[in-house]
N, C-alpha and C positions, 0 to 999 in steps of 0.2 A: 296515295291510295292505301298503302300499308297502315299509315297512321289512322285513317278512317276506320279500318277494320278493327284496330286496337281500341279505338274510342267506342265502337259498336259493342265490343265485348265488355267494356267498362259499364256501358248503359245496362247491359244484361245483368251485370253484377248487382247494380243498384236494385233492379227489379227482383232479383233472386233474394238478396238480403232483406228487402222489405217484405217479401212474400214467404219467408221461412215459417212464419206462424201458421200459414195455410197448408203446409205440407203435412202429409200423414205421419211422416217419420222425422224426428228432430235432426237426424244426420243426413238429410237429403241435400243434394242429390248424391247417390252412390257412385255415379259415373257420368261423364259427359262424352258423348259420341259426336264425332265430326267426320264428314266425308269430304274428300277432295272434289273440287269441281272439274279439275282437269284429269284426263286419263293418260296413262303411261303405256308405252309400248313394251312388249316382251323383248328382252335383250340380255345378253351376257356382257354388254359393254359398259354398264353403270360402274362408276368409281366405288360406290358404296356396296359393301358385301351384303347389307340388308336389302338394298334395292335389287341386287342380282338374285338374292333368295326369293324375294316377292315376285319378281318378274322373270323367273327362270322359264324359258320356252317349253321345257319338258313338263312343267306343272301348270300349263295353261288352263286346264279344266278342273283344277284342284284348289280348294281354299288354302291359302298359306298365311300363317301368322308368325309374328316375332314379338316377344315380350322383353321389356327392359324396365329399368327404374330411372325416372327423371325427376329431380327435385323432390324425392321422397314419395313419389306416386308410381304405382304400377301402371305401365303404359303398354297397350296391345296395339300393334300396327298390323293391319290385315289387308289382304287382297283376295276378294271373293269373285269367282267367275261371273256371277250374276251382276256385278257392278261395272262390267265393261272397262276394266283397266284403271278404275278409280281406287284410291287408298282410303281405308277406314281406320280411324284412330279412336281407341277407347281409353279414356283417362279415368283411372279408378281412384276412389277416395283413399283406399289403403295403399301402403301401410302407414302413411302419414296420419290418417284418421282425424283430420281437421276439415272444416268446411271447405269443400271444393268449389272454387269460384270460376267464373268464365274468364276473368283476367289471368288467373293462374293457368287455365287451360290454354289460353292464347300464347302465353310464354312458352309452354311446353310444346305447342305446335311449331313455334318458330325454332325451338331447339331441335325438333324432329327434322325440319327442313335442313338444318346444318348437318345433322348426322347422316341424312340420306343423300345430301349433296345435290338436291333439286329444289327449284322454286315451286311451291304448291299454292294454288288458289283454293282457299277453304270455304266450304259451304256453311250453312247455319249450324250452330252447336245445339245438340239435343240433350237435355238432362234426363237421366233415367234413374229410376229407383226411389221415387218419392212416395208411392203408394203400392 
């Protein structure tokens, strides 16, 4: 099933690269946003310090973010109270400043899973910043 998801992201790449001429800005997309399908519980028991930060029970009603750089891209990992325990990842074009593709976003998402120490089922990727 994981291979199917990777293939899906590659298909999205093809559509993105074919459609670049239709974007308002030549450097589109500026970022790709992906939400987890699965929700996580608030706990201090996670092995990853980032997961403990995101799901700190004392910050249940507060938006929590963590920024890092992966493969030359700024990545924001976020837990928002309105998302009911789901993780949101924003993969930014910068600082690498080269076309951000869905395949690259997928590789970054897999790396995030390793860093967080959890398996995540990812939703549809959403490109933002074209117009």
